[in-house]
C-alpha positions as CSV (number, residue, x, y, z in Angstrom):
1,M,-52.8,-19.5,59.2
2,K,-54.0,-20.8,63.0
3,S,-51.5,-17.3,63.9
4,L,-53.2,-15.6,61.3
5,E,-56.6,-16.1,62.6
6,C,-55.7,-15.5,65.9
7,L,-54.1,-12.7,64.9
8,T,-57.3,-11.7,63.2
9,R,-60.2,-12.6,66.2
10,R,-57.3,-10.5,68.3
11,F,-57.3,-7.1,66.2
12,L,-61.2,-7.6,65.3
13,A,-62.1,-8.2,68.4
14,G,-60.2,-4.5,69.5
15,A,-61.1,-2.5,66.6
16,F,-65.1,-3.5,67.6
17,W,-64.2,-2.6,71.6
18,L,-62.8,0.7,70.5
19,M,-65.7,1.7,68.6
20,G,-68.5,0.6,71.0
21,L,-70.0,-2.2,69.2
22,L,-69.0,-4.6,72.4
23,P,-71.2,-4.9,75.6
24,L,-70.1,-3.9,78.1
25,P,-68.6,-5.5,80.3
26,P,-69.5,-7.0,84.0
27,T,-69.3,-4.8,87.3
28,S,-66.7,-7.1,88.8
29,Q,-64.5,-6.3,86.3
30,L,-64.8,-2.1,87.2
31,Y,-61.5,-0.4,85.5
32,W,-62.9,-2.0,81.9
33,L,-66.0,-0.8,82.4
34,I,-65.3,2.9,83.1
35,L,-63.2,2.5,80.4
36,S,-66.1,1.5,78.1
37,L,-68.2,3.8,79.6
38,G,-65.5,6.6,78.2
39,I,-65.2,5.4,74.9
40,R,-68.7,5.3,74.7
41,C,-68.7,8.8,75.9
42,F,-66.3,9.9,73.2
43,W,-67.9,8.4,70.7
44,I,-71.4,9.9,71.9
45,V,-70.3,13.9,72.0
46,Y,-68.6,13.4,67.9
47,I,-71.3,12.3,66.9
48,S,-73.1,15.0,69.0
49,Y,-70.9,17.5,67.3
50,L,-71.4,16.0,63.4
51,L,-75.3,16.4,63.6
52,S,-74.4,20.2,65.2
53,V,-72.7,20.5,61.3
54,G,-75.0,19.0,58.9
55,F,-77.5,21.3,61.1
56,S,-76.0,24.3,60.1
57,F,-75.6,23.2,56.7
58,K,-80.1,23.9,57.0
59,S,-79.6,27.4,55.1
60,V,-77.7,25.7,51.9
61,A,-79.4,22.3,52.0
62,I,-82.6,23.3,50.5
63,E,-80.7,25.2,47.3
64,S,-81.0,21.8,45.3
65,V,-82.2,18.3,45.9
66,G,-77.7,17.3,45.3
67,N,-78.1,18.6,48.7
68,V,-81.1,17.4,50.7
69,V,-79.9,14.1,49.7
70,G,-76.7,14.2,50.5
71,T,-77.7,16.3,53.7
72,A,-80.1,13.3,54.5
73,L,-77.9,10.7,54.8
74,F,-75.1,12.5,56.7
75,M,-77.8,13.9,59.4
76,G,-79.0,9.5,59.6
77,N,-75.2,8.2,59.2
78,S,-75.2,10.0,62.8
79,V,-78.4,8.5,64.5
80,L,-77.6,5.3,62.7
81,G,-74.0,5.4,64.6
82,L,-76.2,6.7,67.7
83,M,-78.4,4.2,67.4
84,L,-75.9,1.2,67.2
85,L,-73.9,2.8,70.6
86,L,-77.5,2.0,72.1
87,E,-77.7,-1.0,70.5
88,S,-75.3,-2.5,72.1
89,V,-75.6,-1.5,75.5
90,L,-79.3,-3.2,75.4
91,K,-78.4,-6.1,73.9
92,Q,-76.7,-7.4,76.7
93,R,-78.2,-9.7,77.5
94,T,-79.4,-11.3,75.1
95,H,-75.9,-11.4,73.1
96,T,-74.5,-13.2,76.4
97,Q,-77.4,-15.5,75.5
98,L,-76.0,-15.8,72.1
99,E,-72.4,-16.6,73.6
100,D,-74.3,-19.3,75.6
101,L,-76.0,-21.0,72.5
102,R,-72.1,-21.0,70.5
103,F,-70.8,-22.6,72.9
104,Q,-73.5,-25.5,74.2
105,S,-73.1,-25.4,70.3
106,D,-69.7,-26.1,70.0
107,L,-69.8,-29.1,72.9
108,Q,-72.6,-30.1,70.7
109,L,-70.3,-31.4,67.5
110,Q,-67.9,-31.8,68.9
111,R,-69.9,-34.8,71.0
112,L,-70.5,-35.5,67.0
113,G,-66.7,-35.9,65.9
114,M,-66.7,-32.0,64.5
115,F,-63.9,-29.8,65.4
116,G,-61.9,-26.7,64.7
117,R,-63.4,-23.8,62.5
118,R,-63.5,-22.4,59.6
119,R,-60.4,-20.2,57.9
120,Q,-62.2,-16.4,58.0
121,A,-59.7,-14.5,58.3
122,G,-59.0,-13.8,54.5
123,Y,-62.8,-12.7,54.0
124,L,-62.8,-9.8,56.6
125,L,-59.1,-8.9,56.1
126,A,-60.2,-8.8,52.0
127,L,-63.6,-6.8,52.7
128,I,-61.9,-4.8,55.0
129,G,-59.2,-4.0,52.7
130,T,-61.1,-2.9,49.7
131,Q,-62.8,-0.4,51.8
132,L,-59.2,0.8,52.7
133,I,-58.1,1.4,49.2
134,C,-61.5,2.7,48.9
135,D,-60.8,5.3,51.5
136,L,-57.7,5.7,50.3
137,V,-58.5,6.8,46.6
138,R,-61.2,9.4,47.6
139,V,-58.9,10.3,50.5
140,A,-56.5,11.7,47.4
141,I,-59.4,12.9,45.2
142,N,-60.7,15.2,48.3
143,D,-57.3,16.3,49.2
144,S,-56.8,17.5,45.6
145,G,-60.1,18.7,45.2
146,V,-63.0,19.8,48.0
147,V,-65.4,16.8,46.5
148,S,-67.1,16.6,50.1
149,P,-66.2,19.2,52.6
150,V,-67.6,16.8,55.2
151,F,-65.8,14.1,54.3
152,F,-62.7,13.9,56.4
153,I,-65.3,14.6,59.5
154,S,-67.0,12.2,58.9
155,L,-64.5,9.0,58.8
156,P,-64.5,8.4,62.2
157,L,-68.2,7.0,61.1
158,S,-68.2,5.3,58.9
159,W,-65.7,2.6,60.1
160,L,-68.2,2.8,62.7
161,L,-70.4,1.8,61.1
162,R,-68.4,-0.5,58.8
163,F,-66.9,-2.5,61.0
164,R,-70.2,-3.4,63.0
165,Y,-70.7,-4.9,58.8
166,V,-67.9,-7.1,59.9
167,Q,-69.5,-7.6,62.9
168,L,-72.2,-9.1,61.5
169,V,-70.2,-11.3,59.0
170,Q,-68.1,-12.7,61.4
171,H,-70.8,-13.9,63.3
172,V,-73.0,-15.0,60.2
173,M,-69.3,-17.3,58.7
174,D,-69.3,-18.8,62.4
175,L,-72.7,-19.9,62.9
176,N,-72.6,-21.2,58.6
177,Q,-69.7,-22.9,60.0
178,R,-71.1,-24.6,62.4
179,S,-74.6,-25.1,60.1
180,L,-71.6,-26.1,57.9
181,Q,-70.3,-29.3,60.1
182,L,-73.8,-30.7,61.7
183,R,-74.5,-31.0,57.4
184,R,-71.2,-33.0,57.2
185,S,-72.1,-35.4,60.5
186,L,-75.4,-35.3,58.6
187,L,-74.2,-36.2,55.8
188,S,-71.6,-39.0,57.3
189,L,-74.1,-41.4,59.0
190,A,-77.1,-40.6,55.8
191,S,-74.2,-42.4,53.8
192,G,-73.3,-45.4,56.1
193,N,-76.9,-45.7,55.9
194,D,-78.8,-49.6,55.4
195,L,-82.9,-48.7,54.6
196,W,-83.2,-52.6,55.2
197,Q,-81.3,-53.7,58.3
198,P,-82.6,-52.3,61.5
199,Y,-81.6,-49.3,63.2
200,G,-78.6,-49.0,66.3
201,V,-78.6,-48.0,69.8
202,L,-76.0,-46.2,68.3
203,E,-77.7,-44.6,65.6
204,C,-80.8,-43.8,67.5
205,R,-79.2,-41.5,69.7
206,Q,-76.2,-40.2,67.3
207,L,-79.3,-38.8,65.8
208,Q,-81.0,-37.4,68.3
209,T,-77.5,-35.6,69.3
210,L,-78.1,-34.5,66.0
211,R,-81.4,-32.7,66.4
212,T,-80.1,-31.3,69.8
213,T,-77.8,-29.4,67.9
214,Y,-79.7,-28.8,65.4
215,E,-81.7,-27.2,67.4
216,R,-79.2,-24.9,69.7
217,I,-77.4,-23.4,65.9
218,F,-81.2,-22.3,65.2
219,E,-81.1,-20.5,68.6
220,C,-78.3,-19.1,67.9
221,Y,-79.5,-17.9,64.3
222,E,-82.8,-16.4,66.1
223,A,-80.4,-14.9,68.9
224,L,-77.9,-13.7,66.9
225,S,-81.1,-11.5,64.6
226,D,-82.4,-9.7,67.8
227,C,-78.9,-9.1,68.9
228,Y,-78.2,-7.0,66.0
229,G,-82.1,-6.9,64.6
230,W,-82.6,-3.3,64.1
231,G,-78.8,-1.8,63.6
232,M,-78.7,-4.3,60.9
233,L,-82.4,-2.8,59.3
234,G,-81.0,1.0,59.8
235,L,-77.9,0.0,58.1
236,H,-79.2,-1.8,55.1
237,L,-81.8,0.5,54.8
238,L,-78.8,3.5,54.7
239,T,-76.4,2.6,52.6
240,S,-78.7,0.5,50.3
241,F,-79.5,4.9,50.1
242,E,-75.9,5.7,49.9
243,F,-75.2,3.4,47.0
244,V,-78.0,3.4,45.0
245,T,-78.2,8.1,45.3
246,N,-73.7,7.3,44.2
247,A,-74.7,5.1,41.0
248,Y,-76.6,7.4,40.6
249,W,-74.3,10.5,40.5
250,M,-71.6,8.4,39.2
251,L,-73.9,7.5,35.8
252,T,-74.8,11.3,35.1
253,G,-71.7,12.5,35.9
254,L,-69.7,10.5,32.9
255,Y,-72.4,13.0,30.3
256,K,-69.1,15.8,32.3
257,S,-65.5,16.1,30.1
258,Q,-64.2,18.6,32.8
259,D,-61.4,17.2,34.7
260,Q,-63.6,18.0,38.4
261,N,-66.6,16.1,37.3
262,L,-63.9,13.3,35.7
263,L,-63.4,13.3,40.0
264,S,-66.5,13.6,41.2
265,L,-66.8,10.6,39.3
266,I,-64.8,7.9,40.3
267,F,-65.3,9.9,43.9
268,N,-68.4,8.4,43.8
269,G,-67.5,5.3,42.6
270,A,-65.5,4.8,45.3
271,T,-67.9,5.4,47.6
272,A,-70.6,3.4,46.1
273,I,-67.9,0.1,45.7
274,D,-67.6,0.9,49.7
275,F,-70.8,0.9,50.7
276,G,-71.7,-2.1,48.3
277,T,-69.2,-4.9,49.9
278,P,-70.6,-4.5,52.6
279,I,-73.8,-5.5,51.6
280,V,-72.8,-8.1,49.3
281,T,-71.0,-9.7,51.8
282,L,-73.1,-9.9,54.1
283,F,-76.6,-10.9,51.9
284,W,-74.1,-13.7,50.4
285,H,-73.3,-15.5,53.7
286,G,-76.6,-15.6,55.2
287,D,-78.0,-17.2,51.9
288,A,-74.8,-19.5,52.6
289,G,-76.4,-20.7,55.7
290,A,-80.0,-21.1,54.7
291,E,-78.9,-23.0,52.2
292,N,-77.0,-25.3,54.1
293,G,-79.7,-25.7,56.2
294,R,-82.4,-26.7,52.8
295,Q,-80.1,-29.1,52.4
296,I,-79.2,-30.8,55.8
297,G,-83.4,-30.7,55.3
298,C,-83.2,-33.1,52.2
299,L,-81.0,-35.2,53.4
300,I,-83.0,-36.6,56.7
301,S,-85.0,-38.2,54.1
302,K,-82.0,-40.7,53.6
303,L,-82.4,-41.9,57.5
304,V,-85.5,-43.8,57.6
305,K,-85.3,-47.4,58.0
306,P,-88.3,-49.3,56.9
307,Q,-87.4,-52.0,59.2
308,G,-86.8,-49.8,62.3
309,S,-88.9,-48.4,64.8
310,K,-91.3,-47.6,65.0
311,R,-89.9,-44.8,67.7
312,Y,-86.7,-44.6,65.4
313,N,-88.7,-43.4,62.0
314,E,-90.7,-41.0,64.3
315,L,-87.2,-39.5,65.3
316,V,-86.5,-39.4,61.8
317,S,-90.5,-37.5,61.2
318,E,-90.1,-35.3,63.5
319,F,-86.0,-34.4,62.7
320,S,-87.0,-33.1,59.5
321,L,-89.8,-30.9,60.7
322,Q,-88.3,-29.4,63.0
323,T,-85.8,-28.6,59.5
324,L,-89.4,-27.4,57.9
325,H,-89.9,-25.1,60.4
326,Q,-87.3,-23.9,61.9
327,R,-85.0,-22.7,59.5
328,F,-80.7,-21.3,59.4
329,V,-82.0,-17.4,58.5
330,V,-80.6,-14.3,59.5
331,T,-83.0,-11.6,60.0
332,A,-83.9,-8.3,60.5
333,K,-86.9,-7.3,62.6
334,D,-88.9,-9.6,60.5
335,F,-88.8,-7.2,57.8
336,F,-86.2,-9.5,55.7
337,S,-83.7,-12.2,56.0
338,L,-80.3,-12.3,54.2
339,N,-80.3,-13.4,51.0
340,L,-78.9,-12.9,47.7
341,H,-83.5,-13.6,46.2
342,L,-83.9,-9.8,48.9
343,L,-81.1,-8.6,46.8
344,S,-81.7,-9.2,43.1
345,S,-84.5,-7.8,43.8
346,F,-83.0,-4.9,45.4
347,A,-80.4,-4.3,42.6
348,T,-83.4,-4.6,38.8
349,P,-85.2,-1.0,40.2
350,T,-81.6,-0.2,41.2
351,A,-80.8,-0.2,38.2
352,H,-83.7,0.3,36.8
353,F,-85.1,3.7,38.1
354,N,-81.2,5.3,38.0
355,L,-80.8,4.8,34.0
356,P,-83.8,7.0,33.0
357,G,-83.4,8.6,35.5
358,A,-79.3,9.4,34.2
359,L,-81.1,9.4,30.4
360,P,-83.5,11.2,30.3
361,T,-84.1,11.2,26.4
362,A,-82.7,8.3,25.9
363,V,-85.7,7.0,24.1
364,T,-84.0,9.8,21.3
365,L,-82.8,8.7,18.6
366,N,-79.9,11.3,18.3
367,P,-77.1,10.6,21.0
368,S,-75.4,14.7,21.3
369,S,-79.1,15.8,21.9
370,S,-79.0,13.8,24.8
371,V,-75.6,14.8,26.4
372,R,-77.0,18.8,25.0
373,W,-79.7,18.0,26.8
374,I,-78.9,16.6,30.2
375,E,-76.0,19.5,29.6
376,S,-78.0,22.4,30.0
377,H,-80.7,21.5,31.7
378,W,-79.2,19.4,35.1
379,D,-78.1,22.5,37.0
380,K,-81.9,23.0,37.4
381,I,-82.8,19.8,38.7
382,G,-81.1,19.7,41.7
383,N,-77.4,18.0,41.1
384,G,-75.6,21.7,40.9
385,S,-71.7,20.6,40.8
386,G,-71.9,17.8,39.2
387,A,-71.7,13.5,40.1
388,G,-73.6,15.2,43.2
389,A,-70.4,16.3,44.6
390,G,-68.6,18.8,43.6
391,Q,-67.4,22.0,43.8
392,D,-70.0,23.0,45.9
393,V,-71.6,21.7,48.7
394,S,-73.9,20.3,46.4
395,G,-73.9,16.0,47.9
396,G,-70.6,16.5,49.3
397,F,-72.4,15.8,52.5
398,T,-71.6,12.4,51.9
399,C,-69.6,10.3,54.5
C-alpha cells in the first residue's frame, strides 16, 4: 500500500506540473524554469484558441437559450483556465509559506509521537476514475452522433479544471490528517487526566505543544485558503452552473423518446456526474476538517484540573479560546467555506427550481397533456434539439 501511495503522489505531482498548476521553480533551476514557462505558454495558446472558437459561434449563440448557456459555459471555463494558470504564478510566495507551515506542523506532531500519513490513493484514484469513466461514455456518445461540437477540443481544458479539484482535495485531506492526529493526541492526554491530581511538568509541556501544533495547523488552513481561494471560488461557481444546467437538460430530455435525445440524456447525465462528484468530494473533506476542529474544542474541557496551578488552568482556558476563534475551515476568499451545510443549501434550491422548470405543467391532473405541452412548446423556449445538447449547436458548447 505504501508503494501505491508513493506512485499516486508522484503521478499527481507530474500531472499537476504538466497542467501548469504548480508554482514556478526557483531561478537556480533554470532548465526546469524554462520548461515550466514553455508549458504555460502552450496552455495559454491553447486556451486562446478555445476563446477564438467561442467568439466564432457568437452569430448562432443568440438563437436559443440553450445556445446562450452553452456558449457562456464554454467561454467561462476557458477564462477560468487562464485564471488558474495565473494564480499558480502569482501565489508562489503563499505556496512556499504553506509548505513551510506543513513542515513545521509535521515536526510538532512528531514531538507528540504522531507519525505517518493517512492513505489517500484510494480516494483520489476513485475520483479520477469516476471522471474518466464519464468521459469515456461521453466520447462514445459524441463519436456516434455529434452532441457537442466543441467536446473533443475542450477535453484538455476540462481535465485541467478537474486536476485542480484533485489538487485541492489532496491538500484538504492532508491537513485533515494533521488535525485528526492532533485530536487523537489530545484525546490520549485527556483520557489519562485525573481531575483531582496536581498537574505535572510533562503535562504542561505537552499541553503547550498541543497549542502550538493547533496554531500551526490553523495557519496551514489559512494559507491554503489564501493560496487557492480565487480559483476555488471560480471553480465552484462554474461547476455548480454546469451541474445545474446539465441536470435541467437531463430532466427535460426524459420526455423525448427519440434515440438521439436518449443519447443526449445520457451525455448530459454523465456531464452532471462528472462535474458534481468533485464538488461533493471537496466539500465532504472540508466539512470533515471543521468537524475535527469542533471535537478538539470539546476535548479541551477535560484537561481542567481544579487542584492544578493557576498557570495550568489559564493555559487550558487560552487553548479553549484559541479553538473557538481559530477554526479549521477552508474558505474561498471568505465568500463561502467548504462545509456540507452550504452544499445542502445549494442542492435544495437546485431541485426546487429544476423540477418546476422541467415540468412546467406539473400541476395539471392529466400527465399526458403535460408531455404534449412540453413537446409542442419546448423548441420555443430555447432548448433547441433537446437535453441542451442536441443535433445542432444548441447547448453544445458544454465542455
